[in-house]
Each structure stands twice: as structure tokens, then as C-alpha cells.
N, C-alpha and C positions, 0 to 999 in steps of 0.2 A: 222325537229324536233325530238328530242329524245324519244325513245319510252321507256317505263317502265311498268312493273307489279309488283303489291306488293301483296304477299301472302305467303303460307307457303314456297315456293320455295325462298323466298327473292326478291330481285329486279333485273329484267332482264333489262340490260343497252346495249342499242347500240350506244351511245355517250358518251364516258368517260368526257366529259364536265359536265354531271349530276351527277358525283361524288362529285363536289365542293361542300363543305358545309355539307356532312355526317360527321357525327363525330364518331369516334372511339375511347374507353377508354380501357387503358389495366392495370390491377390492379396486384399487386405483382411482380413487375417488378425491376430485379437487374441494375444497371448502364450499363454493358456490353450489357444486353438486350434490354434496352432501343436505344443504338446507334445502335444495328442491325436491331430493328423495324423501326426505323426512316428511315435507308436506304433502306430496303426492300418494304417498303410502299411508298416511295416517289414518285414513279408514278401513284399511284392511287388518287393522288389529295384529300385524306381524311384530316379532320382535327384529326391529331392522338394527344392523351393524355396519358400520361404514370405517373404512380404513383407507389411507391414501397408498398404502404399499399394495404391490402386486402378490398375487398368490404363488407361493413358492414352497419349498419344504420347510423353510423355517416361520413362516406364516400362516402354514396349515391350522395350527391349532385356534386361530382364531375363526376358522369354519367349524369346528367341531359340534356335532349334533344339527347342522344345517341342513334344511331340507332344500332351501334356494341360495344359488350363488350367482353374483353378477361379475362379469370379468371384463377388463380392457385387453389390449393387445398384448401387453407386455406379462400377462399372467400366463402360465403353462398349466394346465389341465392335463396332466399325463394320467396313463393308467395305474400307476403306483400311487398318486394323489387320490384319484377316485376310490380306490381299494380302501384307503382309509377314511372314507367320508360315508360309511354304511347307512346313512338316513338320506343322503343327498337324491333328490329327484327331479329338479329341474335346474338348468344352467342358462342364464341368458347374458350372451357375450354384447356387450355395447359397440359392436362393429360388425361391417360387413362379412368380413373374411372369418374364417373360423377354424385356420390350420393350428391354431394354438391348443386346440381342443382335440382330445383322442376320441372321435366319434365310437370305432368300435368299441371301445371300453363303455362309452355310454349306452350304446345300442345293448351290449350284454345285460348291463344293468338295470336296462329299461328307464334309462334317465333321458328326458325330454329337454332339448337344445333348440334355442331361439337365436336368431340375430337380428341385425338391422338392415333390412333388405335394401332399403335406400334412404340417404338423410342429406346428402351434399353433392346433388348432381350440379346445379348452378354454383356452388360453392367451389369445387374444384376445379370447374371450367373457368371461372373467373381467376383462381390462383395461376391456372394455366398461363391465360393471357398476362396477368403479372410478370411472370418469367420472360414471356416472348417479347414483351416491352422492355423489360429490363435489358434483354439482351438488344433489342434493336436501337435502342437510345443509350446504351452504355450506361444505364442508371445505376447500376451497381460500383461501375468503377467510378463515375463521376460523384458519387457519395463519400465513397472512401478518400479520394483525392480533397473534396470541400472540407472535410472534418479535419484535414490536414492541414488547412488553409491554403490550399493550391488552387486556384481559380482560373486556372490556363485550360484552353479548349484542346490541347495537344492529345491525341488517340482517342478522343471522345466522339468524333464522328459518327453519327449513326445512319441507319437506312430505312426507307419506307417499307412498312410491313403490307402495303397494296401491291398486289401481283406477285407477292412471294408465295412459297408452296409450303404449306404445313402438313406434316406426316401425323395422321392420329392412328396409334396402335388401341384398336379395341372401340368399335362403334356403338356401344351400349348407351345407357341413359346419360352418364357422363359425357361419353364421346358425341353424342347428339349437340348437346349444349357446346361442346367447343366447335363444332361445324358451324352451327348457327351464329357464333359470335365470329368464326373466321369469315363466313361470307359477308357480314357486317363492315369487316375491315378490307372487303374485296381480295380477300385471299385465295389462292388455288388451294383445293383441299383433297389429300390422297388419304385413303382408310386402308387398313389390314385388319381384317376379321375372319373368323371360321365362318360366320354365319352371315350372308349377304341379305340386303334388303334393296331389290332392284329399284322398287318404288320409291323409297326414299333418297335413294342416290340419285334419280332423276328428279324429284323434286326441290332437292337441297343443292343439288349441282356439286357431287362429288364424286369422286372414281375409287373403286377397289382395286387394289394390287397386292401384290405378294411382298412380305417385310423385307426382303432385299432391296426391291425396287423404291418402295418407300424410303428405306433408311438412304438411298444413292440419291434420291431427287429432292429431299427435303432440305432446308436451309437451316444447319445449327441445331442446337438440342438445350432444352430446359427441364430439369429434372428436380422429382421431389422426393425421390426414392432413390435408394441405390442396393443393388444385391449386396448382401453382407453388411449391410449398414451398420449394425450392433457392433460389427470390430471396428470400426470406424471411430464411433461414439466410445469405445473402451479399448483403445489402442494397448494400453496396459496388460490387457489379457493375451497379447501375443507372446509376452515374456513370461508368461506364467503358465499356459496352458501347452498343451499340444495340438497344433492346427495342421490340417492337409494341407498338401501344395495346392489345392484346388481353392482353399480358402485363403491362403497367402496370395496367389495369382490375383483373387478378386479383390482383396484389398490395395494391390499396387494398382490394379486397373481403375478402382476408385480415386486413388491418388492422381492419376495420370488425368482423368475427367476433370478433378476438381483444378486443374491448372490450365486447363485449354482455353483459349480466348473466345470460343464461339459457344461456351457452356457455362450456364447459372444454374447453380444447385441450392436447394432450401431443404432445412433438417426435417422432413416429413410431416409438413403443416398445412396443406391443402387443404385438408378437412376441417382444421381449427378455427372457424369463425363462430362467432357468440350464437347465431341462429342456428349452425349445423347441430351445434353441441346440444343446444335445447331440443332439438329434433330428435337426437340419438336417445336423449333422457326420455322424453315423452314416448317414443316408441318400445323402450325397456320396459317402462312403466306397464304401458298398454299390454305387453307380452306377459308380466308377471301376472296382472290382474285377470287377463284372459283365461291363462292356465289355472289360476286358483277357482274360477268359475267354471273349471270343464270344458272350456272350448278355446284350446291354445291356438295362437297365430304366431307367424313369422319363424315357422318352424325350418329348421335346417334339412334339405333333402335327405333322406334316407335313414332319419334318426328314429323314427317309429317303427322301422322294419325288424322283424326279429329273426 
């Protein structure tokens, strides 16, 4: 007879036939991701359902009866939705962050939550320098002029990044990749981080400084994420919903940033390389199969506490 244990550690399964009938629903999936997931999970004998839409009140019926749900950043797994998914036991977010999941409600229900701890250190670091070089050589401005048939050099004079100062907020895995690339360009590097690694700062030749010093001494800014960026994407919401003064102020500041000469902004695409997305799916599949085997990995800190 198959043996199993249902608890905060998930299902411990000693007979793969026990998996038959277990439902796994993946939200926010692109066509190529759906093909990948179907192949990768074919041996698990799950009832896999995949949809392009995020998890919302309207799409919740798709997850009815699911033991496993996988989300991305635009799905909001609230306590209200969790209460309406009585069979849910495992949540795999295909992101490093997990603030779109109400962890307290998951703990109460003993639902295990996993994330993707790392997938794009080099990916995001490379995008960082795409932004830096766009700024230093006015590539974004030159492109706009060129497609309009204007090949004049007026207003396009750039500057060398060698000898310039780059400020890096957060010296973790991604930050370290940025530091290494910056040193290759001959840049001066300032880092602001609550955790300091003096050994690394000496080896890689960078300095830790407070945030206000970093901002004051850095040359310009390249941004891939904006606070309140969802409001910029959907400005029509401003006319149909009540927003606080703080949110409205954030939108105004974002518009000011968008039109500064020394700022270039992209719409949250730094993570979006083919290789990084494949790593995300690979890690997610590993998290699901490990949970099914009773040895969960990539757990979000604190989820298993009762």
C-alpha cells in the first residue's frame, strides 16, 4: 500500500501511483513555458493545468480542487483566496520575491511555499550595464532620432564610463556581478548594504558608504523598477479608483524621472532573458518534484513554523 504524510512538509509519497489525480495549476504562463512544463512534469502523473492569466478573484475557479498552485508576480494569493482553496498544500512562486503571497495565511493552513532563490545574477547585472551604456553614449536618444531620419550628432555626445563612479544599492549576488563588470570598465564602485563583507570589498576594490553618500557621489541613474510602477502602467485606474496622496505623489515623481536627461528607464525587464526564464522553470519543477517526494527545497523562510 502507498504510504503518505500530509502536513507542513507536504505529501511524502512512496508509490508514484499515489500522484494520479493530484491537481497542479500554473498561472501566468507563456506558450513556450506551457510546453516546457508539460514535458518536465510528464513523469509525475499530475493533472497539470496551465493558463496565461494571473490568479485573481475571477480566475480562482481554475484552481478549484488544486493541491499545487504555481504563481508569478502579478498573481495575488490573499488569505481570502486561500480560504477558498481547501485542498491547497503547496505554492511555488516562480520569483525570488514573495510579497504577493500572504505567508501568515499559508502558515495557518500548513501550506508549504517555495520560491526561486536565484536565477538571474548575471542576467540582471548585464541589463544594468545596458542601461549604463545607454546613458553614457545616449543610445536611447540616438535610436529615437535615427528612426525619424535625423542623423545629426547634435545632443548625442557621450562620456566614458572609465573613471566614473557607480553606486550599487545591495551587494548581494546580483550586486557582486555588477561590481565585477564595473571594475572591468575601470569604474569606481560604492556599495550600500546592511551586511558588509570587508574581505570582498578589499579583494574587489570597492567602498561601503551610507545611502545618502552613494546617491550624492554617483553619476546619473538607470532604473528597471519604479515604486508604484503598476500605476504608471494603468493610468486609467487613477480616474476610476480612490488613491491616497502618497500614491499620487509617487506617480508624479515617476513622471518626473521619466523625463530627466540623465535617467533611462525600462519596464521591469532585467530578469527577462531566455536563459534566466529557463532557470526559473527548472527550479520550479525541482521544487515541485522534491515536495512530492517528501523532501521540499527552496522553502520561503518561516513558512514551516507553526
